[in-house]
N, C-alpha and C positions, 0 to 999 in steps of 0.2 A: 355499673349499677343501673337497674331499671327503675326509674322514678315515675314511670307512667302507670296507668291502670290496666294496660293490655300487655300480653306476652310480646316480646320483641326478639329479633335475631340481631346480633351484632358480630361484626367480623373485623379483625385487625390484620393487616399485612405489612410485612417489612421486606425490603429488597436490598441486596448487597452486591455490588460489583466485585469481581475478582480482579484486583489491581496489581497482582504480583508480576514481577519482572516486566513492568510496563515499558521500560526503555529498551528491551531486547527484542530483536526481530523474531526469534523463536521462543515464544513464551511457554508453550507446552502446559497449558492450564488444565487442571482437573478439579471438578466439583463432585463431591461424594455425599450422598445422603446417608445419615446414620440415625436410626430410630431406636432410642432407648425407652424404657417404660416411662410414659408421661412426658417425654421430651423428644422433639425432632430437631436434628442438627444438620446444618450444611457445613461441610469441611472444604474450604477453598485452598488449593495447593498449586504448586508448580514443580515441574521436573527440570526447569531451566537452570543453567549454571552460569556464573559470572565471575570475572576476575576480581571484582569488588562487590561482594554479595550482600551488602547492607540491606538491600531491598528484597532479598530472597528469604522467604519464610512462609507462613500460612496463617489463615484466619478461620474462625469458626463462628457461625451464627446459629442461634437456636431459639426455639419457642416452646414454652410450657403452658399448660392450661388450655381447656377447650378442645375442639375437634380440629385436627391439623390437616393442612394440605400444603403442597409444595411445588416449586419448580427448582430442580437441582441446578440446572444451568440453561441459559438461553441467551439471546442477543440483547445487548444493552438497550438498543433503540426500541425494542418491543416492550421491555420490562420497565424501563425508566418512565417517570411521569412525562408523557409526550406521546408521539406516534411514530411508527415505522412506515416509511413510504415503500410500498411493495409494488413493483411493476408487474402487470399481468395483462395479456391480450383480452381477457374476459371483460374487464372494465377500465382499461388503460392503466390505472393504478389504484391500490387500496391504501387507506390509512389505518394501520392496525395497532392496537394497544392491548396489553394483557388486562388492563383495568376495565375494558369493555365487558369481558366475560366475568371478571371478578365482581363487578357491580351487579350483574344479573344473578349470580349464584352465591356470592359470599365465600367462594372457595377458589383456590388455584387449581390448575388442571392435573396435578400430580404427574408432571412430566419429568422424567428421570435422566435426561441427557447429562453425561459426565464429561464430555469433551466437545470441542468445536467441530460440528459436522462438516465444516468447510474443508477441514484437513483430509477427510476420507472420501470426499465427493469425487467420482471419476471425472476425467476430462469430458468436455462437451461432445467430442467425436465418439468417445467410448460409450456414452449414454445411449446413442442411437443403436449401438450393436448389442445392447442388453436384450435377453429374451424376456417375454412377458412375465414369467415367474421371477426372474432376477430383478426386473424393474419393480415388481410388487414387493419383493423382500427388501429392496433398498428403501422404498417408501415407508415400509413398516419400521425399518431401523431409524430412518430420519425423523419419524413421528415421535421419537423420544424427546425431541426438542419442542418446546412449547410453541414457538413461532411457526415452525414447519408443520406441526400438527394442525395449527389453526389454518394455515394455507390449504393443506390437503382437505380438511373438513369443509372449508368454504367451497372448494372446488367440487366436492361430492354433492353438497347441498345445491350447487348451481347446475349439476348434471340433470337431465341430458342436454339442457339448453346450451351449456358451454361446449360440450363435446370434447373436453380436454382428455387426452389419453395419459396413461402413467408416464410415458416417455416425455410427453410434452410438459407435464408437470415437473419432471426432473430437470428438463432444460430451463424451465422458468426459475426453478430454485437455483440452478447454476448461474443464470444471468444476474439474479439478485444478490447472491452471496459472493460471487467471484467476478463475473463479467469477462469481457474479452482481455483485460489487462492482466488477469491471473492473480490479482491482489484482492484480499478480502474487502468487501464493501461495508460489512457490518461487524460490530465488535461483540465477540462472544464472551461469556463468563459471568453474567449476572444471575444470581440465585434469588429465590423468594420463598418466604414462609408465611402462612396465614393460619389464623385460628378463629373458628366460628363458635359462638356460644349462644344458647337459647335461654332467655331469662324471663321468669314469671314476674309479675308485679312485685317490686320491692326486693327482688333477688339480685345478688351481685356475684361476680366472678373475677378472678385475676388471670390475666394473660401476661406473661413475662417474656420479653425478648432479651437475649444475652449475646453480647459480642465479645470475643476474645481474640487475641493476636499473639503471634510467636515469631519474632525476628531475632534469632540467636546471634547473628553476626554483627557485632559492633566494632567497626574498624577505625583505626587511627588514620590520619591523613597519609601516613607512610604505608598503610596497608596491613598493619599488624592487627590481627583479630583479637580484640579484648573480650568480646562476647558480653552477654548479660547474665547476671546472677540467676535469673529465673530458669535458665537452661539447665541448672543443676537439679531443679525440682520437677520440671515438666519436659515431656518429649515433643509436644506439639500443641497447637492451639486447641485441638480436640481435648487433650488432657486438661488444659486450663479451663475450658468451658465446662467440662464435667465437674471439676472441682468447684467452680463458681456456683453452678446450679445445685449441686448436692449440699453445699454449705451456705446456701443463700440466706436462709433464715438467721443463722448465727451471725454471718457477716453484716447483714442489714441491721440487725438489732444493735450490734456493737458500734457500727458506724453512726447510726442515728443517736445512740446514747452519747457518743463522743461529741457529735455536732450540737446536740441539745445542751450538753453540759457546758461546752465552751460559750454558748449563747445565753445560758441561764445565769444572768447577773443583774443586780439592781444598780450597777455602776454606770449604765448607759450604753447606748449602741456604739458610739465611736470606740470605746475601749474594747467591747466584745468583738467588734469587727477587726480591730487592730490585732488582737490575739490570733484570730482564725484566718484572716484574709491573706496574710503574708506566708502562710504555710503553702500557698500555691507555688511559691518559688522553690520550696523544698521538693515538691513533686516535679515541676517542670525542668529544674536545673540539674537534677541529680544523675550522676553515673554510679552504677553498682555493677562491677564487671564480674566475669565468670569466676575469677579467683578470689572474689570477695572484696576487691578494692573499691572504696567509696570515695567519691569526690563530688563537689558541687560547683557549678559555674559561678563566678563572681557576678556576672550579669549573663543572661541567657545567651550562650554562644559568644560571649564577649570577655576579653581580657585574660582569662585563664580560669583554672579550677583549683579549689582548695586554697584560695588566697588567704594567707595567714591573717593579714591586717583586717580583712573583711569578715572572716570567720570569727574573729575576736568579738565583733559586735553581734553577728547574726547567728551564732551557733547555739544559743541557749535552748531553742526548741528541739534541736537535734539531740543534744545530750539529755534533755528531759525525756524524750520519747523513744529515741533509737541510740542509746549510749554505745552499743557495740559498734555502730557505724562511726561515731565520732572518735572513739578510741582507736579503731583500726586506721582511720584517716590520719590521726596524729602520729601513730607509730610509723606509718608508711612515709609520710613526707619528711619526718625528722631524720630518716635515714640519709637524706641528701644534705644534711647540715655540713657546711664546709669545714676545712681544717682550722680556720680562725674561730670557729664557734658560731658563725652567723647562720640564722635560721632561714630556710628557703622562703621565697615569696609565694610562688604558685607553680602549678603545672601549666605550660603554655598550650595544652591541647592533647597531651599524651601523658598518662599517669606514670610512665616509665622515666621521665626526666623533668627537671625543673628549669625555670627561666634563670636569667642572670640578675635577679632583683635582690641579691643579698644585701646591697648597700642601704636598704630601707631600715632606718635605725629603730623604728617602733616594733619590728617583728620579734626581736628577742624577748623583750619584757612581756609582750602580749602572749607569746607562746608559753612562758613560764606561768603566767596567771591562769591560762586555760588548763594547763596540766593540773594545777591544784583544784580548780573548779571541777574538772572531770573526775578527780578522785573523790571529792565530796559528794558528787551526784551518783557515783557508782560503788564506792568502797573497794575498788579493784586495786589491791596492793601490788600485784604483779605489774600492773600498768605503771604505777608510781615508781617501782624499782627499775623498770625498763627505761623510764624517762629520766631518771635522776642524773646519769652521766651527761645527757644532752642538756639538762638544766644547768649543770655546773659550767659546761662550756659556753652556753648562751650567756650566763651571768658574768663569766670572766671576760667575755668580749665586750659586753656593754660597759663593764666597770673600767675597761682599758680606755674608754672614750672620755674619761675624766682626767684632763691634763693638768688641772690646777689643784687637785686633791680636795675639792670642796664637797665631794660625795655625789655630784651630778654630772651627767655627760655634757661635754661642751665641744666635742670634735665630731665631724662627719654627721651632723644632725640635720642637714638640709633636706634629705630625701626621706619621705615617709608616706603614709597613705594619702596625704594631700600632695600628690606627686607633681602638680603643676604650680604649687604654692611653696616656694622655697623659704626655709627658715635658717637661722644661724645661731651661733653661740649655744646658749642653754634655753631651749624652748620649754614653756610650761607644760605643753602637751607631752613631750618626751620625758621631762623630769617627773611628771605625775605617773606615767607608765612605769618608769624605773622604780619609783617608790612602791607602787603596787606590786611589781615583780619581786622586790626585796621582801615585802611582807609574805608573799606566797612562797618564795624560796626558803625563807626561814622556817615556815611550817613544813615544807617538804623535807628539809634537812632534819628537823626535830622529829618528825614522824619516822624517818629512816635511820635515826641515831647517827647522823652525819654531823657530829658535834662541832668539829672545827669549822665547817662551812656555816653552820648556824651561828656560831659566835662572830665570824668575820662579817657576815651579812647583817647581823644585828648592829654591829658597830657602824657599818656603812649606813644603815637605815637611820640611825640617830643623827648622823652628820647630814645625810641627804635631806631629811625632813626639816631640819633646822635651816639649812641653806635655802631650801625651797621657799620657806616663809620669809626669810631675811632678804634674799636677793630678788625674788620674783614678785612678791606681793606689793602692789602699788597703792594700797590704801582702800581700793575698791574691788580689785580683782587681780589675778595673776597676769603679768605682762606676757605678751606673745612670746618674746624672747629677750634675753639680755646677753650682750656680747661685749664684755669689758665695760667701758663707760657708755656704750650705746644701748638704748632700749627701744623696743617696738611696743607701742601701747594699744595695738589692736586687742579687742576683747573677743577671745576665741571661745566658742561654745564648748569645745573639746579640751579646754585647758585643765580639766580635772578628770580626764578619762580613766586614769588608774584608780582614782578615788571612787568613781562610779562602779567599776567592775568589782572592786574590793567590797563596796557596800552591798551590792546585790548578792555576793556569795558569803557575806557574813563576817568580813574582816574589819577590824576597827581602823580608824584613821590615826596616823601618827603626826599629822600636821595640826596647826593651830585651829581649834574648833571655831574660834571667832572669825579668823580669816576665811576659813572654809565657808561658813555661813554667809559672810558678806559677799564672797565671790559668787556663790550660787545665786544669791539674790540679784547681783549685778548682771550676770549673764542673762537672766530672765528679763530684767528691766531693759537692758540695752539691745538684746538680740531678738526678742520675741515681738513679732508683728501679728496681731490676731487675724489680719486679712490673708497673710501668706504663710506664716509659720515662724520657725526659729532659724535665723540665718547662722551660717557657720561662723561669721565674725561681723563685728561692726567697729566703727572708730569713734568711741565716745569722746575722745580728746582731740578729734579732728586732725588738723595739720596734714603733714605729708602722708600719714597713714591712710588717709582717704583713698589715695591712688591704688592701694593694694586691693581695695574692694572691687576694682574692675576685673580682678582675677575671679572667675566664676566659682572656683573652689573656695575662695575666701568669702565672697559676697553671696554665694548661692545657698540653697537649702537642700540638705540630704536627709531624707526621712529616717535613715538608719541612725544618724547622729541625733536627730530630733527625738526619736523614741527613747534612745538611751538617756538623754538628758532629762526627758520627762519622767522616766523611772527614777532617776537620781533625785529629782525634786521631790517626788512622792516619798522616797525612802528617807529623805532628809527633813521631813516635817512640812513640806510645801505641796501637799496632795492636790489642792485646787489648781495651783499653777501648772503642775504636770498634766492634769486633766485638760486644761485649756490648750496646751500644746497638742495633745492627741486629737482634740476636736478640730483644731486648725488644719492638721494634716489630713484628717478625714474629709473636711470640706474641700480642701484643695484638690484631692484626687477624685472626689465625686464630680467636681466641676470639670476636671479633665476627662471624665468618662472612663477611667481605668483604675478603680479602687483596688483591684487585685494585682496591679502591675506597677510597682514603684520603680522609678527610673533614677539611675545615677550615671554610671558608665555602662549603658545598656539597660534593657528592660528586665523585669523580674530580678531586680538587683538584690542579692542575698543579704546585704547589710541591713536591709529593712526588716529582716526577721528579728532584729533587736526589739521589735514591738512586743515580743514575748516577755521582755524584762519588765514591761509595765504591769503584766499580770503578777509577776513575782513580787514587785514592789507593793502593789496595791494590797495583796493578800499577806505579804510578809512570809510567804512559804519558802523556807530556806533549809533544805535537807543536808545532812551530813551522814551519808550511809556508811562511812567508815566506822562510825560509833553508833549508828542507829538512832541519831538524834534529829529531831525536827524542831527548828526555830519557827515559831508562829507569832509574829508581831505585826499585824496588819497596819498598813499606812492609811487605808481607806477609813474615813471618819464615820462614827455612828454605826447604826445598824446597816448591814450590807449582806449581799450574797454574791459569791464569785467562785469560779472553778479552781481546782488544783489538779495538776497533772504530773505524773512521774512514770517511768517505764513500766513499773509493776501494776499501775492502775490509775484511775482518775475518779474525781468526785467533786463535791461542793463544800466550800467553807461558808458558814453562816454565822454572823454575830447578831445577837438580839439582846440588848441590854448588857449584862455582865456575863452572858453565856456565849461561848463559841462552840459550834458544832462542826465536826469534820465528818462528812458523810461520804461513803464509798459507793460509786455507781458501778464500777467495773474493776475487776482484778482485786488487788489487795495493797495494803500499806502496813509494813511491820515497823514498830517503834520500840526502842529501849528507853528513850527519854524524850522529854519535851523541854523547850526553852520558851518561856512566856514572859509577858510584861510584868506579871505579878503572880505570886503563888496562889493556886486555886484552893477552894474549899472542898470540892469534890470533882472526880472524873468518873464517868460511866461509859461503858462499852456495851452497846446493844441493851441498855437498861441495867446492866450489872455494875456495881461499884468496883473500882479498881484500887488496889493498895499502891501508894506512891510515897516518895520521900523528897520534899522540896529542900533546896539549898540555894544560897545566893550565888550568882554567876555574873559578876560585874553589875551592870544596871538591870539585868534580867534575873528571873528565877528559873533554876534548872530543876525539872521534875523527873526523878528516876523511878521507874517501875520495878516492882519485885521480880517480874518475869516479862519477857518480850510481849508486847501487845500487838495482836494481828487484827487489823481492820479489814474486813472482806465486804464483797458486794452486798448491798442492801442493809449494811450496818452503819451506825453512827457513833463517833466518839464525842461525848458531850463534856465540856469543861465549864465548871461554874467558878 
C-alpha cells in the first residue's frame, strides 16, 4: 500500500535454490518456466535416480500480481544474497550480484536457462578450435543464464578498451565455471521471480508468492516405499501449485476463519493457546501413506507411531476434525492384536509391523474406550461392528488378570504408559481404566445387541466399582496400588484416568461420588504447584514413598496428563482449578521458549494434544452422532464465548444470561436432539422458532426436535 502522497514503484523478489538430489554426483537438475494467466511459475525438477529416493521429487515457486520478471535458473552464488567472485583479466576479478541490476530496475533479467551450462561447455582446448560464428552462437546460448549474460554484457560495455574476443570470453567462462580440475566451481540451480507494481497515492496491490513441493517417495528404514497420500491427487509440485493458487481465496478464508474461531474466546489466552498450539504436533508428526494408512509419532521421530496409550490422551482433536483418519488408524493397528487378545503398543517405524509392547496392561481398556468415543463422534456403525470382536478379545484378556475374583486386575500390572515406574498388585490407574472400559464395552454390546456380553460386563462393573472404592480409597484419594496387605500411598494424578475419559465423552461414573470428589480435590491440593504445574505424583504421607519421586516419571510433569486432569477438574465442577493448571503449563512453556513444542519422550509429544479436552470440558460440547444428539452443558461459569469444532463444521458457543447461542462459522451441524442442564422455553434457528419436546434424561433435559435441525454457516441456534 502506498501511504505517501507521491506515486511509487515497489518490487518484490523471491529466490529458490533447486536442492534436489543434493547428495548425488549427477544431479541432472532442470528448471522450467511456466507462464499461466496472471501467474508465473518456476518448476524445479531433477532427472536423477537413487536407490533410496526419499529426496527425489520436485518443487514449484510462483508469483501472482503485478508485472512479472524471472530468472529460470542461474548460479547460486550470483542469485543468493551475497556476491559471486568472478575472475577476469580485465579487472583481476569482479564481485557480481543479481541484486545490483535488480536494485536499479526493479526487475529480473528474464533469463531462461533451464540447465547448468557447465555441463554443455566444451573443453578448454576445443574452445580455441571454434569458428567465429560457432563462438558467437555458443555465447548466445550461454547468455540464457543470468550470470553469464551479465559477464558478456559487462565485457561488451568495456570494449574496445578490454579487447576481449569471443573465444577469450569463453575461456574466461570455462576457468570460472570448471577450471583446470574439471569440477564445477559454482553451484547452479537457483531460480528467481519478481513482481513490479506502480501505486498511486493510497493505492494498494497484492503480490503473492506460493511454494509447493512434491516428494512422493516415503521409504521405511528397510527401503519399502510407503509413499505419501497426496500422490494420489497430484502428479507434481506444479499441479499442487496450480491448485493452491486457483483455490487461494477459498482456502485462505477457511483457514483464517478456523484460526480466528479457535482464538475467539472470553476464557483467556492460555486456554485458547492450549486448544490451537498443540495441533502443531498433528501436522509435524503425521504419516499418511499412499494407501491411506495414517499414523502419528508418539514424539517427533521418537518411540514409535500410533502409540495406543498416548493416542488415548492425545487423539481427541484427530477424531474431532479428521475422524476418517482416526478410524482407519484404529482398524489398521488392531489387525495386529495377538492371540491372547492383547492390543498392540505401537509401530516401531514401519506401519506394516508392531513392536513387542503387548505387555502394557493399560492398552486394552484404553482401546475399548476409544472405540466407543470414536463411534459417538462419527456414528459409524460399520466401524463399531468391525471393532466388536476385537473389543471382546481385549476385554476377555484384561478380565483374565483378575486372579482373586474381586473384579479388578491384579496380575501383570507393572508395565504401562509410565514404563519406567513399575507398579504392582492392583494400581488405581489400571483399575480406573478397567472400569471405564467396562462402561464403554457395555454400551458397545448394547448397541450391537450382544446381550450376553452386556450382561456379564454389567455384573463385572458392579463388582469392580465396589472393590475400587473399598480397597483403593484411603480416605483422601485412591492409593497408587494395593498388593495384598501392602499399600503404596503415592498420590498419582492419573489415578482416575478412566473416569476422566468417561466424563469427557458423556458416560456416568459408577464409583462413589463422594470418594471421587474427594480424590479430585486431593490430587489438585497435593500435586499442583503454581510455579511448575501438576506433578505426576507426590507423597502426601511421606515415608518410604518419597524415594519413588526420584523416578522422573513419578515426580515429573507431563503436559498431556496435566491437560487431561485440568479438563477433568473443569467437567467435575472445579473450573477455576482446571484453568489454573492450564495457565501454569502455558507459563512454563513460554519460559522455555517453545510453547508449540511440548516435551515428554521426544519433542512435539502427541499426548499433549489432550489440551483439546479442555475445550470440550469448558464448553460441555459432547456429541453423539449415532443418535444425532448434542449434549451442551458448559463447565465455564457465567457469560462466556468459546469455539466448537466437529468434522462437519465449526463455530462459536456463547452464553449470555440464560441464553445459549450456537453459531456456525463454517460447514454445518445437524441435530435431532439436545441435552441441556434445564428445559428451554424457546429455541430459534436463524430467527425462526423450532418445535421441540422436552423430557427428563437423568439430571439433564433431553430436547427432541420434530425434524432434524441443520445449522449452516452464518446461522445461529439460540436457546432460551
